[in-house]
C-alpha positions in Angstrom: 16.4 4.9 12.0 14.9 1.5 11.8 12.2 -0.6 10.2 8.6 -0.2 11.3 6.0 -2.7 10.9 2.7 -1.6 9.4 -0.5 -3.7 9.9 -3.3 -2.1 7.8 -6.9 -3.4 7.0 -5.9 -4.6 3.6 -2.1 -4.6 3.4 0.7 -5.3 6.0 4.4 -5.0 5.7 7.6 -3.1 6.8 8.5 0.5 6.2 12.2 0.9 5.9 13.2 4.4 7.1 16.7 4.1 5.8 15.7 3.4 2.2 12.4 5.1 2.2 10.7 2.0 1.0 7.7 -0.1 2.0 7.8 -3.8 1.5 4.3 -5.3 1.1 4.2 -8.7 2.9 0.4 -9.4 2.9 -2.5 -8.3 0.7 -5.9 -9.3 2.2 -5.1 -12.8 3.4 -2.5 -13.5 0.7 1.2 -13.6 1.6 3.5 -11.7 -0.8 6.7 -9.7 -1.0 7.0 -6.5 -3.0 9.1 -3.4 -2.3 7.6 -0.1 -3.3 9.4 3.3 -3.4 7.6 6.5 -2.7 6.8 7.2 -6.4 5.3 3.8 -6.8 3.2 4.1 -3.5 2.0 7.6 -4.8 1.1 6.1 -8.2 -1.0 3.2 -6.6 -2.6 5.7 -4.3 -3.6 8.1 -6.9 -4.8 5.4 -9.3 -7.2 3.9 -6.6 -8.2 7.3 -5.4 -9.3 8.2 -8.8 -11.3 5.0 -9.1 -12.6 4.6 -5.6 -16.2 5.3 -6.7 -16.3 2.5 -9.3 -19.1 0.1 -8.3 -17.2 -3.0 -9.5 -14.1 -2.4 -7.4 -10.7 -3.2 -8.8 -8.5 -6.0 -9.2 -5.0 -6.2 -7.9 -2.5 -8.8 -9.3 -0.1 -10.6 -7.1 2.9 -12.3 -8.6 1.8 -11.1 -12.0 -0.6 -14.1 -12.1 -3.1 -14.1 -9.0 -5.9 -11.6 -9.4 -7.3 -10.4 -6.0 -10.7 -8.6 -6.3 -11.1 -5.4 -4.1 -14.5 -4.2 -3.3 -15.3 -0.5 -3.0 -15.0 -0.8 0.8 -11.7 -2.7 0.5 -10.4 0.1 -1.8 -11.3 2.7 0.9 -9.5 0.6 3.5 -6.5 0.2 1.2 -6.4 4.0 0.5 -6.5 4.5 4.4 -3.5 1.9 4.7 -1.6 3.7 1.9 -2.2 7.1 3.6 -0.6 5.6 6.8 2.5 4.6 4.9 2.7 7.8 2.9 2.5 9.6 6.2 5.6 7.8 7.4 7.4 8.6 4.3 6.5 12.3 4.5 7.5 12.5 8.1 10.7 10.9 7.3 11.4 13.6 4.7 10.6 16.4 7.1 12.9 15.1 9.7 16.0 15.0 7.2 
């Protein structure tokens, strides 16, 4: 098992198959580093999925200080990115 690079529309990072974690390395054009386990990824996905229709979009916070505005379209792109990562996690669990 190895690490797999993920390059989404909104986020990019590395999926660690051994640890079943995703390390976020870029959000939009900002460089960052945060590691999310499958529960955390699911929580972010579910939160955004429930709010994807909100006209004003959502704000992510990087480094607990830097707010990053996401439009409705970017939220949909981020949901697609998260689906891609979640599929890797679910695929990994099926192979075990």
